[in-house]
N, C-alpha and C positions, 0 to 999 in steps of 0.2 A: 494419575492426576492430569487434568487438562493442561495443555501447553500454555494457554492464556485463559485465566479465569476472571470473568467479569461478574461481580456480585452486587446486586441491589444498587446499581449506579443511577444516580439522579443528577441532572445538570439543570440549574435554574439561572435565568437571567432576569433579575427583578422578580416580577410575579409570573413570568413565563417559564414553563418547564419544557426544555428541549428534550430531556430524557426523564423518565419516571420509573424508578425501581426496576431497572433492566438487568437481567441475568443472561449471560452467554458463556459457553465453554468452547474455546477454539482448540480442536484436537490437532496434534502434530501431523504434518504430512498431507493434510487435506486442503481442498478448496472450499472455504466457507463463505457464503454470500449473505449480505445484509440488504434486504429489499424493503420497499415501501413507497407510498406516494411522496410527492414533493413536500418537504417540511416535516417528514416523519421522524427525523433525528439521525439519519444514517451518517452523514458527514460529522455531526456532533459526536457520534460514538467513535469514529476514527480519530477525531481530534482529542478525545479523552484518552484513547489507547496510546496515541503518539505524543502526548504531553503538551499539546497546544492549548487544551482546556484541562482544568482540574475539576473532577466531579464535586458537586456540592455535598453529595452523600454517597456512600458505598465505597467499594474497593476494587482495584484491578491488580491481579497478581500474575507475574510471568515467571515460570519455573520456580515458584515459591517466593519470589522477590516482589515486594510491594511497589507498584508503579504509580500509585494514585497521585502523588505530588512530585513525581520526577519531572525533570526538564526534557524537552525534545532531544537535546544533545545526549543526556544520560540514557534515554530510552534507545536512541540510535546505537549508542555504544554497547547496549545490551543485546542487540541483534534484531531490532524491529525497525524496518525502513518504510518510508511512505512515498508513494507517487501521488501527486496532487491532481485534482480535477482541473484547476486553473494552472497552467504551465508555470513551473518555478525554475525557468531556465534563463540564461544570459544570452539574449538574442544576438549580441555583438561578438560573441565568442564562438569558436568552432565547436563541433560535437565533441572532439577529443578534449578540448580545454574545459568544456562543461563537465565532462566526466572526471577528468583529473582533479578539478576543483572540488567535486563532491567527495573526493577521497582525502581532503585536507586533514580531517580528524585522525587519519591513520599515520600522518607524518610525525612520528614521535622521535625527535632528536634534538640535541642542544643547539643553542644559537651559534656556538663556535663551529659545530659540525656544519651548520647551514651556511655560515659565512665562507668557509673554505671548501665546502661540498666534498668531503672525503669520508672514508670509513662508513660509519653508520648511516649518515645522510645519503650517500650514494647508493648504498644497498637498499635502504627503505624506498627511495625514489624509484629504483629499478623494479622492485617488487610491486609497488603500486602501479607503475606503468604497465607491467605485465598483466596485472589483474584487470586494469581498464581495457587493455587490448583484447583480453579474453571475453569481456562483456560485449565489446563492439562486435567481435566475431559471432558470439552467441545470438545477439539481437539483429544480426545481418545489417549492420550499419557501416560496414567497411567503405561502401561507395561515398558515404557522406562524412567520413571522419574529419576531413579538413574544411568542410563547408560551414559557413556561418549558420547558426541555428535559425536566425531570423529569415534566412532565404529559403528555408525548407518548407515543404508542404505541411499542412496541419497534421496529417496522419503520421508523417515521419517525426515531427516534433513530439507527438504523443509517445512514440516508440523511444525517443531520446529521454523523455521524462521517466519512463519505466526503467530504462537503462541506467539513468542517474541513481535511482534507488537501488538497483542491482549492484552498483559498484561498491556499496556498503557491505556486501556479502551478508545479507540478512538471513536469519532463521525464519522470520515472519515478514512477508511483504504485504503492506496495506495498499490496495489499489482503489482509488476514488474515481469511479466512472471513467475508466481508461478508454472506453469506446464512444464517449459522448461526442456528437458532432461528426462522426465518421460515416463514410459510405460503406456499402456492403463488403466490398473487397478489403477495405482497410480494417473493418471489424473482424473479418475472417482471419486476417493477418495477426491482429492482437490476440484473438482467442487462441490461435495456435501457440503463440509465445507464452500465454498464461498457463496453458497445459504443459508446455515444455519446462517452464520454470518449476512447476510442481513435480513433474515426473523425472526430469533429467537432473535438476539441481536439488531436488528433495527439499524445496522451500515451501513452508506453509503459506497459503495465500488467503487473505481476507479481502473479499471483493464487494464493493458497492457498485451496483449496475442497474440501469433501468430496463435494459433489453431482457425481457423475461425469457425469450427463446434461448438466449445465450446462457442465462442463469440456470435454467432447467437442464440444459445439455451438459454443463461442465461442473456443476456444484456437487459436492459430496453431502453438504448440509446447508440449510438455509434458515436464517432468522428473519422474521417479518416485523417491522416497526410501523406503527400508525399513531400519529400525534404523540410521539415520544414513548409510547408504551409497546411492549413486546406482545404481539397478538397471536403469534404462531411460530413454530420451529419444527424441524425434522428434515427428512430426506426430501428431494424434489417431489417425489410422488405423494408423500404425506402432506406437504404444504399445498400442493395443487388441489387436494381434496378437502382441505380444512375450510369449513363454512365461514369462519371469521375472516380468513384471508381472502376468500372469494368475494365476500361482501365489501371488504375495505379496499381491495387492491386489484385482484385479478379480474373480477367481474364475471358474469355468467353469459353464456352464449344466448 
């Protein structure tokens, strides 16, 4: 069974269909990309998976559990984390504090423990701090750990956004255009981390990205949306040769 099974998902806003009867199967341990022109429904699909939108019709199952009407908090607790296209960071806080704040849902202890900060509270805080430090090391953010996020370059901020999602220790990481607005060097840096996240951390990656060169190089499977409809899917080689995909998105030489 697929890790994440998306079945007949339709998302409507009034008379507008952002998604129309879309089926996808996200297999564990792979990099699966969702591509398509602007307005194709890519971010809408990530919003449905992560609980920010609830499908008008259809179902989403993760490891056999129905996510269709779950909240973002519930879905995050189930092991699905999201890095946003528009940075969801606190610019007035340091990198370290942003990442520690992202771990707040893992701080499960009583008010009494919190007030006196002993026993379970102390142990949980130490464990969370160690996890965040591990993510900082993995994402090579050590030089910036005490820097205010608002003072960092855009490329570093995008890395912090990915790191924020990583602190949740996800099984599935949803990345919404993590390379948007970056120069070539910054893109190469993020691509390396996406590959490392999959291979070294064994995290399933669902990637929305406009850079077709990157998508074709690193994806195991690709789904193509156009006006909210699924028009193609398969390996990068299969998608690149699909006449419908070529006409709608890739274009011909």
